N, CA, C, O and the ligand as a Tripos MOL2 file, in Angstrom:
@<TRIPOS>MOLECULE
protein
  313   311    79     0     0
PROTEIN
NO_CHARGES

@<TRIPOS>ATOM
      1 N          -9.4520  -21.2160    1.6640 N.3       1 MET1
      2 CA         -8.0940  -20.7580    1.9460 C.3       1 MET1
      3 C          -7.9420  -19.3090    1.4950 C.2       1 MET1
      4 O          -8.3040  -18.9460    0.3760 O.2       1 MET1
      5 N          -7.4100  -18.5110    2.3750 N.am      2 ILE2
      6 CA         -7.2470  -17.0980    2.0650 C.3       2 ILE2
      7 C          -5.7950  -16.8200    1.6860 C.2       2 ILE2
      8 O          -4.8660  -17.1590    2.4190 O.2       2 ILE2
      9 N          -5.6300  -16.2020    0.5370 N.am      3 ARG3
     10 CA         -4.2960  -15.8480    0.0760 C.3       3 ARG3
     11 C          -4.2370  -14.3340   -0.0670 C.2       3 ARG3
     12 O          -5.1480  -13.7140   -0.6160 O.2       3 ARG3
     13 N          -3.1720  -13.7580    0.4250 N.am      4 ALA4
     14 CA         -3.0290  -12.3110    0.2940 C.3       4 ALA4
     15 C          -2.9060  -11.9390   -1.1790 C.2       4 ALA4
     16 O          -2.2030  -12.6220   -1.9240 O.2       4 ALA4
     17 N          -3.5630  -10.8900   -1.6070 N.am      5 PRO5
     18 CA         -3.4490  -10.4600   -3.0040 C.3       5 PRO5
     19 C          -2.0280   -9.9830   -3.2930 C.2       5 PRO5
     20 O          -1.3740   -9.3780   -2.4430 O.2       5 PRO5
     21 N          -1.5750  -10.2630   -4.4830 N.am      6 THR6
     22 CA         -0.2560   -9.7870   -4.9000 C.3       6 THR6
     23 C          -0.4050   -8.5140   -5.7310 C.2       6 THR6
     24 O          -1.5080   -8.1260   -6.1170 O.2       6 THR6
     25 N           0.7150   -7.8880   -5.9900 N.am      7 ILE7
     26 CA          0.7030   -6.7080   -6.8360 C.3       7 ILE7
     27 C           0.0790   -7.0400   -8.1920 C.2       7 ILE7
     28 O          -0.6790   -6.2420   -8.7430 O.2       7 ILE7
     29 N           0.4040   -8.2300   -8.7300 N.am      8 ALA8
     30 CA         -0.1590   -8.6360  -10.0230 C.3       8 ALA8
     31 C          -1.6860   -8.7220   -9.9550 C.2       8 ALA8
     32 O          -2.3790   -8.3330  -10.8950 O.2       8 ALA8
     33 N          -2.2030   -9.2330   -8.8330 N.am      9 ASP9
     34 CA         -3.6560   -9.3400   -8.6770 C.3       9 ASP9
     35 C          -4.3140   -7.9630   -8.7620 C.2       9 ASP9
     36 O          -5.3370   -7.7840   -9.4230 O.2       9 ASP9
     37 N          -3.7040   -6.9990   -8.0800 N.am     10 LEU10
     38 CA         -4.3050   -5.6600   -8.0510 C.3      10 LEU10
     39 C          -4.1420   -4.9450   -9.3840 C.2      10 LEU10
     40 O          -5.0260   -4.2060   -9.8160 O.2      10 LEU10
     41 N          -3.0080   -5.1700  -10.0270 N.am     11 ARG11
     42 CA         -2.8190   -4.6010  -11.3650 C.3      11 ARG11
     43 C          -3.9240   -5.0970  -12.2960 C.2      11 ARG11
     44 O          -4.4760   -4.3400  -13.0940 O.2      11 ARG11
     45 N          -4.2320   -6.3990  -12.1710 N.am     12 ALA12
     46 CA         -5.2350   -7.0020  -13.0440 C.3      12 ALA12
     47 C          -6.6160   -6.3920  -12.8120 C.2      12 ALA12
     48 O          -7.4630   -6.4000  -13.7050 O.2      12 ALA12
     49 N          -6.8360   -5.8640  -11.6090 N.am     13 ARG13
     50 CA         -8.1240   -5.2350  -11.2920 C.3      13 ARG13
     51 C          -8.1080   -3.7420  -11.5940 C.2      13 ARG13
     52 O          -9.0870   -3.0420  -11.3350 O.2      13 ARG13
     53 N          -7.0110   -3.2630  -12.1340 N.am     14 GLY14
     54 CA         -6.9600   -1.8710  -12.5380 C.3      14 GLY14
     55 C          -6.4090   -0.9160  -11.4960 C.2      14 GLY14
     56 O          -6.4420    0.3000  -11.6800 O.2      14 GLY14
     57 N          -5.9000   -1.4690  -10.3960 N.am     15 HIS15
     58 CA         -5.3170   -0.5970   -9.3820 C.3      15 HIS15
     59 C          -3.9860   -0.0400   -9.8770 C.2      15 HIS15
     60 O          -3.2270   -0.7330  -10.5550 O.2      15 HIS15
     61 N          -3.7140    1.1990   -9.5360 N.am     16 THR16
     62 CA         -2.4940    1.8460   -9.9950 C.3      16 THR16
     63 C          -1.4410    1.9300   -8.9020 C.2      16 THR16
     64 O          -0.3170    2.3610   -9.1580 O.2      16 THR16
     65 N          -1.7880    1.5270   -7.6930 N.am     17 GLY17
     66 CA         -0.8370    1.6030   -6.5970 C.3      17 GLY17
     67 C          -1.4290    1.0010   -5.3410 C.2      17 GLY17
     68 O          -2.5090    0.4110   -5.3690 O.2      17 GLY17
     69 N          -0.7110    1.1540   -4.2330 N.am     18 ALA18
     70 CA         -1.1670    0.6400   -2.9510 C.3      18 ALA18
     71 C          -1.3210    1.7820   -1.9550 C.2      18 ALA18
     72 O          -0.7150    2.8450   -2.0950 O.2      18 ALA18
     73 N          -2.1480    1.5290   -0.9480 N.am     19 ARG19
     74 CA         -2.3150    2.5030    0.1180 C.3      19 ARG19
     75 C          -1.3690    2.1170    1.2610 C.2      19 ARG19
     76 O          -1.3750    0.9720    1.7120 O.2      19 ARG19
     77 N          -0.5680    3.0590    1.7210 N.am     20 ILE20
     78 CA          0.3320    2.8280    2.8330 C.3      20 ILE20
     79 C          -0.2790    3.5210    4.0460 C.2      20 ILE20
     80 O          -0.4040    4.7450    4.0800 O.2      20 ILE20
     81 N          -0.6620    2.7140    5.0490 N.am     21 VAL21
     82 CA         -1.3650    3.2440    6.2140 C.3      21 VAL21
     83 C          -0.4570    3.2070    7.4310 C.2      21 VAL21
     84 O           0.1540    2.1810    7.7270 O.2      21 VAL21
     85 N          -0.3690    4.3300    8.1360 N.am     22 CYS22
     86 CA          0.4230    4.4000    9.3570 C.3      22 CYS22
     87 C          -0.3600    3.7870   10.5130 C.2      22 CYS22
     88 O          -1.5110    4.1530   10.7530 O.2      22 CYS22
     89 N           0.2700    2.8480   11.2330 N.am     23 LEU23
     90 CA         -0.4150    2.2030   12.3500 C.3      23 LEU23
     91 C          -0.3630    3.0540   13.6100 C.2      23 LEU23
     92 O          -1.0540    2.7760   14.5910 O.2      23 LEU23
     93 N           0.4640    4.0950   13.5730 N.am     24 ALA24
     94 CA          0.5920    4.9680   14.7390 C.3      24 ALA24
     95 C          -0.4600    6.0760   14.7260 C.2      24 ALA24
     96 O          -1.1170    6.3300   15.7350 O.2      24 ALA24
     97 N          -0.6120    6.7340   13.5740 N.am     25 CYS25
     98 CA         -1.5200    7.8810   13.5190 C.3      25 CYS25
     99 C          -2.6380    7.6980   12.4800 C.2      25 CYS25
    100 O          -3.5130    8.5550   12.3540 O.2      25 CYS25
    101 N          -2.6080    6.5830   11.7380 N.am     26 HIS26
    102 CA         -3.6400    6.2550   10.7490 C.3      26 HIS26
    103 C          -3.6790    7.1940    9.5590 C.2      26 HIS26
    104 O          -4.6690    7.2360    8.8280 O.2      26 HIS26
    105 N          -2.6230    7.9360    9.3630 N.am     27 ASP27
    106 CA         -2.5030    8.6800    8.1140 C.3      27 ASP27
    107 C          -2.3100    7.6640    6.9940 C.2      27 ASP27
    108 O          -1.7680    6.5830    7.2260 O.2      27 ASP27
    109 N          -2.7440    7.9960    5.7920 N.am     28 SER28
    110 CA         -2.5080    7.0880    4.6770 C.3      28 SER28
    111 C          -2.0450    7.8650    3.4540 C.2      28 SER28
    112 O          -2.3780    9.0370    3.2730 O.2      28 SER28
    113 N          -1.2800    7.1930    2.6340 N.am     29 GLN29
    114 CA         -0.8230    7.8000    1.3920 C.3      29 GLN29
    115 C          -0.8850    6.7350    0.3070 C.2      29 GLN29
    116 O          -0.8080    5.5390    0.5850 O.2      29 GLN29
    117 N          -1.0250    7.1890   -0.9290 N.am     30 ILE30
    118 CA         -1.0870    6.2860   -2.0620 C.3      30 ILE30
    119 C           0.2710    6.2780   -2.7550 C.2      30 ILE30
    120 O           0.8240    7.3290   -3.0780 O.2      30 ILE30
    121 N           0.7980    5.0770   -2.9780 N.am     31 VAL31
    122 CA          2.0860    4.9390   -3.6470 C.3      31 VAL31
    123 C           1.8910    4.1150   -4.9180 C.2      31 VAL31
    124 O           1.3620    3.0040   -4.8740 O.2      31 VAL31
    125 N           2.3230    4.6680   -6.0410 N.am     32 ALA32
    126 CA          2.1630    3.9820   -7.3260 C.3      32 ALA32
    127 C           3.1080    2.7900   -7.4150 C.2      32 ALA32
    128 O           4.1620    2.7610   -6.7790 O.2      32 ALA32
    129 N           2.7010    1.7970   -8.2280 N.am     33 TRP33
    130 CA          3.5430    0.5890   -8.3800 C.3      33 TRP33
    131 C           4.9430    0.9580   -8.8230 C.2      33 TRP33
    132 O           5.9130    0.3720   -8.3420 O.2      33 TRP33
    133 N           5.0710    1.9110   -9.7230 N.am     34 ASP34
    134 CA          6.3860    2.2950  -10.2190 C.3      34 ASP34
    135 C           7.2740    2.8200   -9.0970 C.2      34 ASP34
    136 O           8.4900    2.6240   -9.1080 O.2      34 ASP34
    137 N           6.6570    3.4830   -8.1410 N.am     35 ASP35
    138 CA          7.4260    4.0160   -7.0240 C.3      35 ASP35
    139 C           7.7500    2.9360   -6.0030 C.2      35 ASP35
    140 O           8.7510    3.0280   -5.2920 O.2      35 ASP35
    141 N           6.9090    1.9200   -5.9300 N.am     36 ILE36
    142 CA          7.1610    0.8030   -5.0170 C.3      36 ILE36
    143 C           8.3170   -0.0400   -5.5560 C.2      36 ILE36
    144 O           9.2130   -0.4300   -4.8080 O.2      36 ILE36
    145 N           8.2870   -0.3170   -6.8590 N.am     37 GLY37
    146 CA          9.4220   -0.9640   -7.4980 C.3      37 GLY37
    147 C           9.6720   -2.4100   -7.0920 C.2      37 GLY37
    148 O          10.8120   -2.8730   -7.1340 O.2      37 GLY37
    149 N           8.6280   -3.1280   -6.7010 N.am     38 LEU38
    150 CA          8.7890   -4.5370   -6.3280 C.3      38 LEU38
    151 C           8.2050   -5.4450   -7.4030 C.2      38 LEU38
    152 O           7.4560   -5.0000   -8.2730 O.2      38 LEU38
    153 N           8.5610   -6.7300   -7.3270 N.am     39 SER39
    154 CA          8.0500   -7.7250   -8.2610 C.3      39 SER39
    155 C           6.5280   -7.8180   -8.1740 C.2      39 SER39
    156 O           5.9410   -7.6390   -7.1070 O.2      39 SER39
    157 N           5.9020   -8.1020   -9.3150 N.am     40 ASP40
    158 CA          4.4520   -8.2870   -9.3380 C.3      40 ASP40
    159 C           4.0030   -9.4620   -8.4760 C.2      40 ASP40
    160 O           2.8300   -9.5580   -8.1170 O.2      40 ASP40
    161 N           4.9360  -10.3550   -8.1410 N.am     41 ALA41
    162 CA          4.5900  -11.5220   -7.3350 C.3      41 ALA41
    163 C           4.5900  -11.2060   -5.8370 C.2      41 ALA41
    164 O           4.2710  -12.0710   -5.0210 O.2      41 ALA41
    165 N           4.9430   -9.9830   -5.4790 N.am     42 THR42
    166 CA          5.0090   -9.6060   -4.0700 C.3      42 THR42
    167 C           3.6150   -9.4850   -3.4720 C.2      42 THR42
    168 O           2.7860   -8.7440   -4.0010 O.2      42 THR42
    169 N           3.3340  -10.1970   -2.3780 N.am     43 PRO43
    170 CA          2.0440   -9.9940   -1.7010 C.3      43 PRO43
    171 C           1.9290   -8.5600   -1.1950 C.2      43 PRO43
    172 O           2.8890   -7.9980   -0.6670 O.2      43 PRO43
    173 N           0.7570   -7.9810   -1.3600 N.am     44 VAL44
    174 CA          0.5780   -6.5760   -0.9790 C.3      44 VAL44
    175 C           0.9510   -6.2970    0.4830 C.2      44 VAL44
    176 O           1.5880   -5.2800    0.7600 O.2      44 VAL44
    177 N           0.5710   -7.1730    1.4270 N.am     45 PRO45
    178 CA          0.9400   -6.8780    2.8220 C.3      45 PRO45
    179 C           2.4490   -6.8490    3.0620 C.2      45 PRO45
    180 O           2.9120   -6.3020    4.0630 O.2      45 PRO45
    181 N           3.2200   -7.4460    2.1340 N.am     46 ASP46
    182 CA          4.6640   -7.4970    2.3070 C.3      46 ASP46
    183 C           5.3740   -6.2520    1.7860 C.2      46 ASP46
    184 O           6.5710   -6.0710    2.0050 O.2      46 ASP46
    185 N           4.6180   -5.3880    1.0900 N.am     47 ILE47
    186 CA          5.2400   -4.2000    0.5050 C.3      47 ILE47
    187 C           5.9290   -3.3600    1.5800 C.2      47 ILE47
    188 O           7.0560   -2.9030    1.3940 O.2      47 ILE47
    189 N           5.2510   -3.1660    2.6880 N.am     48 ALA48
    190 CA          5.8070   -2.3260    3.7420 C.3      48 ALA48
    191 C           7.0690   -2.9570    4.3350 C.2      48 ALA48
    192 O           7.9910   -2.2490    4.7410 O.2      48 ALA48
    193 N           7.1040   -4.2940    4.3830 N.am     49 LEU49
    194 CA          8.2720   -4.9750    4.9330 C.3      49 LEU49
    195 C           9.4940   -4.7670    4.0400 C.2      49 LEU49
    196 O          10.6070   -4.5420    4.5160 O.2      49 LEU49
    197 N           9.2510   -4.8490    2.7260 N.am     50 HIS50
    198 CA         10.3560   -4.7710    1.7830 C.3      50 HIS50
    199 C          10.8760   -3.3510    1.6170 C.2      50 HIS50
    200 O          12.0720   -3.1410    1.4130 O.2      50 HIS50
    201 N           9.9900   -2.3910    1.7030 N.am     51 ARG51
    202 CA         10.3870   -1.0340    1.3370 C.3      51 ARG51
    203 C          10.6140   -0.1150    2.5290 C.2      51 ARG51
    204 O          11.2140    0.9470    2.3660 O.2      51 ARG51
    205 N          10.1590   -0.4820    3.7140 N.am     52 GLY52
    206 CA         10.4260    0.3460    4.8830 C.3      52 GLY52
    207 C           9.8920    1.7560    4.7590 C.2      52 GLY52
    208 O          10.5790    2.7190    5.1010 O.2      52 GLY52
    209 N           8.6640    1.8830    4.2700 N.am     53 PHE53
    210 CA          8.0650    3.2040    4.1630 C.3      53 PHE53
    211 C           7.9370    3.8580    5.5330 C.2      53 PHE53
    212 O           7.7090    3.1900    6.5420 O.2      53 PHE53
    213 N           8.0890    5.1710    5.5440 N.am     54 ALA54
    214 CA          7.8630    5.9300    6.7660 C.3      54 ALA54
    215 C           6.6210    6.7920    6.5750 C.2      54 ALA54
    216 O           6.3450    7.2650    5.4720 O.2      54 ALA54
    217 N           5.8800    6.9890    7.6510 N.am     55 CYS55
    218 CA          4.6850    7.8240    7.5910 C.3      55 CYS55
    219 C           5.0820    9.2620    7.2850 C.2      55 CYS55
    220 O           6.0030    9.8090    7.8910 O.2      55 CYS55
    221 N           4.3710    9.8650    6.3330 N.am     56 ARG56
    222 CA          4.6890   11.2490    5.9670 C.3      56 ARG56
    223 C           4.2270   12.2290    7.0390 C.2      56 ARG56
    224 O           4.7090   13.3600    7.1030 O.2      56 ARG56
    225 N           3.2910   11.7900    7.8820 N.am     57 ALA57
    226 CA          2.7110   12.6930    8.8770 C.3      57 ALA57
    227 C           3.4950   12.6910   10.1830 C.2      57 ALA57
    228 O           3.7870   13.7540   10.7300 O.2      57 ALA57
    229 N           3.8380   11.5080   10.6880 N.am     58 CYS58
    230 CA          4.4750   11.4370   12.0050 C.3      58 CYS58
    231 C           5.8570   10.8050   11.9480 C.2      58 CYS58
    232 O           6.5710   10.7950   12.9500 O.2      58 CYS58
    233 N           6.2480   10.2740   10.7820 N.am     59 GLY59
    234 CA          7.5890    9.7230   10.6450 C.3      59 GLY59
    235 C           7.7350    8.2920   11.1350 C.2      59 GLY59
    236 O           8.8260    7.7270   11.0550 O.2      59 GLY59
    237 N           6.6490    7.6860   11.6460 N.am     60 SER60
    238 CA          6.7100    6.3110   12.1180 C.3      60 SER60
    239 C           6.9750    5.3470   10.9670 C.2      60 SER60
    240 O           6.4840    5.5490    9.8560 O.2      60 SER60
    241 N           7.7460    4.3110   11.2320 N.am     61 ARG61
    242 CA          7.9470    3.2640   10.2390 C.3      61 ARG61
    243 C           7.0290    2.0750   10.5120 C.2      61 ARG61
    244 O           7.1630    1.0260    9.8800 O.2      61 ARG61
    245 N           6.1100    2.2350   11.4380 N.am     62 ASP62
    246 CA          5.1360    1.1840   11.7340 C.3      62 ASP62
    247 C           3.9490    1.3660   10.7970 C.2      62 ASP62
    248 O           2.9070    1.8900   11.1900 O.2      62 ASP62
    249 N           4.1200    0.9260    9.5530 N.am     63 VAL63
    250 CA          3.1150    1.1440    8.5220 C.3      63 VAL63
    251 C           2.6880   -0.1890    7.9080 C.2      63 VAL63
    252 O           3.3990   -1.1890    8.0110 O.2      63 VAL63
    253 N           1.5190   -0.1860    7.2700 N.am     64 ALA64
    254 CA          1.0180   -1.3690    6.5920 C.3      64 ALA64
    255 C           0.5800   -0.9880    5.1910 C.2      64 ALA64
    256 O           0.1090    0.1240    4.9550 O.2      64 ALA64
    257 N           0.7400   -1.9220    4.2640 N.am     65 ALA65
    258 CA          0.2930   -1.6890    2.8920 C.3      65 ALA65
    259 C          -1.0450   -2.3830    2.6930 C.2      65 ALA65
    260 O          -1.2540   -3.4960    3.1760 O.2      65 ALA65
    261 N          -1.9410   -1.7280    1.9850 N.am     66 ALA66
    262 CA         -3.2610   -2.2890    1.7400 C.3      66 ALA66
    263 C          -3.7160   -1.9140    0.3420 C.2      66 ALA66
    264 O          -3.2860   -0.8940   -0.1970 O.2      66 ALA66
    265 N          -4.5820   -2.7280   -0.2520 N.am     67 PRO67
    266 CA         -5.1330   -2.3600   -1.5580 C.3      67 PRO67
    267 C          -5.9780   -1.1020   -1.4540 C.2      67 PRO67
    268 O          -6.5210   -0.7870   -0.3960 O.2      67 PRO67
    269 N          -6.0800   -0.3930   -2.5600 N.am     68 ILE68
    270 CA         -6.9480    0.7760   -2.6320 C.3      68 ILE68
    271 C          -8.2990    0.2940   -3.1170 C.2      68 ILE68
    272 O          -8.6010    0.4140   -4.3050 O.2      68 ILE68
    273 N          -9.1220   -0.2520   -2.2310 N.am     69 TRP69
    274 CA        -10.3610   -0.8760   -2.6680 C.3      69 TRP69
    275 C         -11.3280    0.1250   -3.2680 C.2      69 TRP69
    276 O         -12.0850   -0.2110   -4.1790 O.2      69 TRP69
    277 N         -11.3130    1.3330   -2.7730 N.am     70 SER70
    278 CA        -12.2520    2.3200   -3.2850 C.3      70 SER70
    279 C         -11.8430    2.8170   -4.6590 C.2      70 SER70
    280 O         -12.6840    3.2370   -5.4530 O.2      70 SER70
    281 N         -10.5330    2.7680   -4.9380 N.am     71 GLY71
    282 CA        -10.0390    3.2900   -6.2000 C.3      71 GLY71
    283 C         -10.0380    4.8180   -6.2300 C.2      71 GLY71
    284 O          -9.7430    5.4250   -7.2600 O.2      71 GLY71
    285 N         -10.3730    5.4400   -5.0860 N.am     72 LYS72
    286 CA        -10.4330    6.8940   -5.0390 C.3      72 LYS72
    287 C          -9.4990    7.4230   -3.9550 C.2      72 LYS72
    288 O          -9.9000    7.5000   -2.7940 O.2      72 LYS72
    289 N          -8.2740    7.7880   -4.2990 N.am     73 PRO73
    290 CA         -7.3350    8.2880   -3.2950 C.3      73 PRO73
    291 C          -7.8770    9.4890   -2.5430 C.2      73 PRO73
    292 O          -7.4750    9.7480   -1.4080 O.2      73 PRO73
    293 N          -8.7830   10.2190   -3.1630 N.am     74 SER74
    294 CA         -9.2630   11.4470   -2.5510 C.3      74 SER74
    295 C         -10.0950   11.2090   -1.2950 C.2      74 SER74
    296 O         -10.3280   12.1410   -0.5240 O.2      74 SER74
    297 N         -10.5490    9.9650   -1.0780 N.am     75 ASP75
    298 CA        -11.3490    9.7470    0.1300 C.3      75 ASP75
    299 C         -10.5000    9.2410    1.2980 C.2      75 ASP75
    300 O         -11.0360    8.7720    2.3020 O.2      75 ASP75
    301 N          -9.1720    9.3360    1.1630 N.am     76 ALA76
    302 CA         -8.3210    9.0210    2.2880 C.3      76 ALA76
    303 C          -8.5270   10.0670    3.3780 C.2      76 ALA76
    304 O          -8.6160   11.2580    3.0800 O.2      76 ALA76
    305 N          -8.6030    9.6360    4.6360 N.am     77 PRO77
    306 CA         -8.8240   10.6090    5.7240 C.3      77 PRO77
    307 C          -7.6810   11.6050    5.8120 C.2      77 PRO77
    308 O          -6.5250   11.2620    5.5640 O.2      77 PRO77
    309 N          -8.0070   12.8200    6.1600 N.am     78 GLY78
    310 CA         -6.9920   13.8340    6.3220 C.3      78 GLY78
    311 C          -6.6810   14.4920    5.0020 C.2      78 GLY78
    312 O          -5.8360   15.3850    4.9410 O.2      78 GLY78
    313 ZN          1.9070    8.3980   11.2260 Zn       79 ZN79
@<TRIPOS>BOND
     1     1     2 1
     2     2     3 1
     3     3     4 2
     4     3     5 am
     5     5     6 1
     6     6     7 1
     7     7     8 2
     8     7     9 am
     9     9    10 1
    10    10    11 1
    11    11    12 2
    12    11    13 am
    13    13    14 1
    14    14    15 1
    15    15    16 2
    16    15    17 am
    17    17    18 1
    18    18    19 1
    19    19    20 2
    20    19    21 am
    21    21    22 1
    22    22    23 1
    23    23    24 2
    24    23    25 am
    25    25    26 1
    26    26    27 1
    27    27    28 2
    28    27    29 am
    29    29    30 1
    30    30    31 1
    31    31    32 2
    32    31    33 am
    33    33    34 1
    34    34    35 1
    35    35    36 2
    36    35    37 am
    37    37    38 1
    38    38    39 1
    39    39    40 2
    40    39    41 am
    41    41    42 1
    42    42    43 1
    43    43    44 2
    44    43    45 am
    45    45    46 1
    46    46    47 1
    47    47    48 2
    48    47    49 am
    49    49    50 1
    50    50    51 1
    51    51    52 2
    52    51    53 am
    53    53    54 1
    54    54    55 1
    55    55    56 2
    56    55    57 am
    57    57    58 1
    58    58    59 1
    59    59    60 2
    60    59    61 am
    61    61    62 1
    62    62    63 1
    63    63    64 2
    64    63    65 am
    65    65    66 1
    66    66    67 1
    67    67    68 2
    68    67    69 am
    69    69    70 1
    70    70    71 1
    71    71    72 2
    72    71    73 am
    73    73    74 1
    74    74    75 1
    75    75    76 2
    76    75    77 am
    77    77    78 1
    78    78    79 1
    79    79    80 2
    80    79    81 am
    81    81    82 1
    82    82    83 1
    83    83    84 2
    84    83    85 am
    85    85    86 1
    86    86    87 1
    87    87    88 2
    88    87    89 am
    89    89    90 1
    90    90    91 1
    91    91    92 2
    92    91    93 am
    93    93    94 1
    94    94    95 1
    95    95    96 2
    96    95    97 am
    97    97    98 1
    98    98    99 1
    99    99   100 2
   100    99   101 am
   101   101   102 1
   102   102   103 1
   103   103   104 2
   104   103   105 am
   105   105   106 1
   106   106   107 1
   107   107   108 2
   108   107   109 am
   109   109   110 1
   110   110   111 1
   111   111   112 2
   112   111   113 am
   113   113   114 1
   114   114   115 1
   115   115   116 2
   116   115   117 am
   117   117   118 1
   118   118   119 1
   119   119   120 2
   120   119   121 am
   121   121   122 1
   122   122   123 1
   123   123   124 2
   124   123   125 am
   125   125   126 1
   126   126   127 1
   127   127   128 2
   128   127   129 am
   129   129   130 1
   130   130   131 1
   131   131   132 2
   132   131   133 am
   133   133   134 1
   134   134   135 1
   135   135   136 2
   136   135   137 am
   137   137   138 1
   138   138   139 1
   139   139   140 2
   140   139   141 am
   141   141   142 1
   142   142   143 1
   143   143   144 2
   144   143   145 am
   145   145   146 1
   146   146   147 1
   147   147   148 2
   148   147   149 am
   149   149   150 1
   150   150   151 1
   151   151   152 2
   152   151   153 am
   153   153   154 1
   154   154   155 1
   155   155   156 2
   156   155   157 am
   157   157   158 1
   158   158   159 1
   159   159   160 2
   160   159   161 am
   161   161   162 1
   162   162   163 1
   163   163   164 2
   164   163   165 am
   165   165   166 1
   166   166   167 1
   167   167   168 2
   168   167   169 am
   169   169   170 1
   170   170   171 1
   171   171   172 2
   172   171   173 am
   173   173   174 1
   174   174   175 1
   175   175   176 2
   176   175   177 am
   177   177   178 1
   178   178   179 1
   179   179   180 2
   180   179   181 am
   181   181   182 1
   182   182   183 1
   183   183   184 2
   184   183   185 am
   185   185   186 1
   186   186   187 1
   187   187   188 2
   188   187   189 am
   189   189   190 1
   190   190   191 1
   191   191   192 2
   192   191   193 am
   193   193   194 1
   194   194   195 1
   195   195   196 2
   196   195   197 am
   197   197   198 1
   198   198   199 1
   199   199   200 2
   200   199   201 am
   201   201   202 1
   202   202   203 1
   203   203   204 2
   204   203   205 am
   205   205   206 1
   206   206   207 1
   207   207   208 2
   208   207   209 am
   209   209   210 1
   210   210   211 1
   211   211   212 2
   212   211   213 am
   213   213   214 1
   214   214   215 1
   215   215   216 2
   216   215   217 am
   217   217   218 1
   218   218   219 1
   219   219   220 2
   220   219   221 am
   221   221   222 1
   222   222   223 1
   223   223   224 2
   224   223   225 am
   225   225   226 1
   226   226   227 1
   227   227   228 2
   228   227   229 am
   229   229   230 1
   230   230   231 1
   231   231   232 2
   232   231   233 am
   233   233   234 1
   234   234   235 1
   235   235   236 2
   236   235   237 am
   237   237   238 1
   238   238   239 1
   239   239   240 2
   240   239   241 am
   241   241   242 1
   242   242   243 1
   243   243   244 2
   244   243   245 am
   245   245   246 1
   246   246   247 1
   247   247   248 2
   248   247   249 am
   249   249   250 1
   250   250   251 1
   251   251   252 2
   252   251   253 am
   253   253   254 1
   254   254   255 1
   255   255   256 2
   256   255   257 am
   257   257   258 1
   258   258   259 1
   259   259   260 2
   260   259   261 am
   261   261   262 1
   262   262   263 1
   263   263   264 2
   264   263   265 am
   265   265   266 1
   266   266   267 1
   267   267   268 2
   268   267   269 am
   269   269   270 1
   270   270   271 1
   271   271   272 2
   272   271   273 am
   273   273   274 1
   274   274   275 1
   275   275   276 2
   276   275   277 am
   277   277   278 1
   278   278   279 1
   279   279   280 2
   280   279   281 am
   281   281   282 1
   282   282   283 1
   283   283   284 2
   284   283   285 am
   285   285   286 1
   286   286   287 1
   287   287   288 2
   288   287   289 am
   289   289   290 1
   290   290   291 1
   291   291   292 2
   292   291   293 am
   293   293   294 1
   294   294   295 1
   295   295   296 2
   296   295   297 am
   297   297   298 1
   298   298   299 1
   299   299   300 2
   300   299   301 am
   301   301   302 1
   302   302   303 1
   303   303   304 2
   304   303   305 am
   305   305   306 1
   306   306   307 1
   307   307   308 2
   308   307   309 am
   309   309   310 1
   310   310   311 1
   311   311   312 2
@<TRIPOS>SUBSTRUCTURE
     1 MET1         2 RESIDUE 1 A MET
     2 ILE2         6 RESIDUE 1 A ILE
     3 ARG3        10 RESIDUE 1 A ARG
     4 ALA4        14 RESIDUE 1 A ALA
     5 PRO5        18 RESIDUE 1 A PRO
     6 THR6        22 RESIDUE 1 A THR
     7 ILE7        26 RESIDUE 1 A ILE
     8 ALA8        30 RESIDUE 1 A ALA
     9 ASP9        34 RESIDUE 1 A ASP
    10 LEU10       38 RESIDUE 1 A LEU
    11 ARG11       42 RESIDUE 1 A ARG
    12 ALA12       46 RESIDUE 1 A ALA
    13 ARG13       50 RESIDUE 1 A ARG
    14 GLY14       54 RESIDUE 1 A GLY
    15 HIS15       58 RESIDUE 1 A HIS
    16 THR16       62 RESIDUE 1 A THR
    17 GLY17       66 RESIDUE 1 A GLY
    18 ALA18       70 RESIDUE 1 A ALA
    19 ARG19       74 RESIDUE 1 A ARG
    20 ILE20       78 RESIDUE 1 A ILE
    21 VAL21       82 RESIDUE 1 A VAL
    22 CYS22       86 RESIDUE 1 A CYS
    23 LEU23       90 RESIDUE 1 A LEU
    24 ALA24       94 RESIDUE 1 A ALA
    25 CYS25       98 RESIDUE 1 A CYS
    26 HIS26      102 RESIDUE 1 A HIS
    27 ASP27      106 RESIDUE 1 A ASP
    28 SER28      110 RESIDUE 1 A SER
    29 GLN29      114 RESIDUE 1 A GLN
    30 ILE30      118 RESIDUE 1 A ILE
    31 VAL31      122 RESIDUE 1 A VAL
    32 ALA32      126 RESIDUE 1 A ALA
    33 TRP33      130 RESIDUE 1 A TRP
    34 ASP34      134 RESIDUE 1 A ASP
    35 ASP35      138 RESIDUE 1 A ASP
    36 ILE36      142 RESIDUE 1 A ILE
    37 GLY37      146 RESIDUE 1 A GLY
    38 LEU38      150 RESIDUE 1 A LEU
    39 SER39      154 RESIDUE 1 A SER
    40 ASP40      158 RESIDUE 1 A ASP
    41 ALA41      162 RESIDUE 1 A ALA
    42 THR42      166 RESIDUE 1 A THR
    43 PRO43      170 RESIDUE 1 A PRO
    44 VAL44      174 RESIDUE 1 A VAL
    45 PRO45      178 RESIDUE 1 A PRO
    46 ASP46      182 RESIDUE 1 A ASP
    47 ILE47      186 RESIDUE 1 A ILE
    48 ALA48      190 RESIDUE 1 A ALA
    49 LEU49      194 RESIDUE 1 A LEU
    50 HIS50      198 RESIDUE 1 A HIS
    51 ARG51      202 RESIDUE 1 A ARG
    52 GLY52      206 RESIDUE 1 A GLY
    53 PHE53      210 RESIDUE 1 A PHE
    54 ALA54      214 RESIDUE 1 A ALA
    55 CYS55      218 RESIDUE 1 A CYS
    56 ARG56      222 RESIDUE 1 A ARG
    57 ALA57      226 RESIDUE 1 A ALA
    58 CYS58      230 RESIDUE 1 A CYS
    59 GLY59      234 RESIDUE 1 A GLY
    60 SER60      238 RESIDUE 1 A SER
    61 ARG61      242 RESIDUE 1 A ARG
    62 ASP62      246 RESIDUE 1 A ASP
    63 VAL63      250 RESIDUE 1 A VAL
    64 ALA64      254 RESIDUE 1 A ALA
    65 ALA65      258 RESIDUE 1 A ALA
    66 ALA66      262 RESIDUE 1 A ALA
    67 PRO67      266 RESIDUE 1 A PRO
    68 ILE68      270 RESIDUE 1 A ILE
    69 TRP69      274 RESIDUE 1 A TRP
    70 SER70      278 RESIDUE 1 A SER
    71 GLY71      282 RESIDUE 1 A GLY
    72 LYS72      286 RESIDUE 1 A LYS
    73 PRO73      290 RESIDUE 1 A PRO
    74 SER74      294 RESIDUE 1 A SER
    75 ASP75      298 RESIDUE 1 A ASP
    76 ALA76      302 RESIDUE 1 A ALA
    77 PRO77      306 RESIDUE 1 A PRO
    78 GLY78      310 RESIDUE 1 A GLY
    79 ZN79       313 GROUP 0 **** ****
């Protein structure tokens, strides 16, 4: 059974935030947990639903939240 990781799960692995990826232009940005401001029980994919992030590059609100698996924000494209 596959369960989406929650904010608490990622915190436990040492992640400091989530990656917000634009589905329109594939730009991505890193948002810290403090800036997200949601409960630790929130599934990571639901972050975008709750917060309505907009893409910083094209302004689209069609975005998805994902874990920062690499742990290196600097390797985000663009
Ligand atoms: Zn975009």
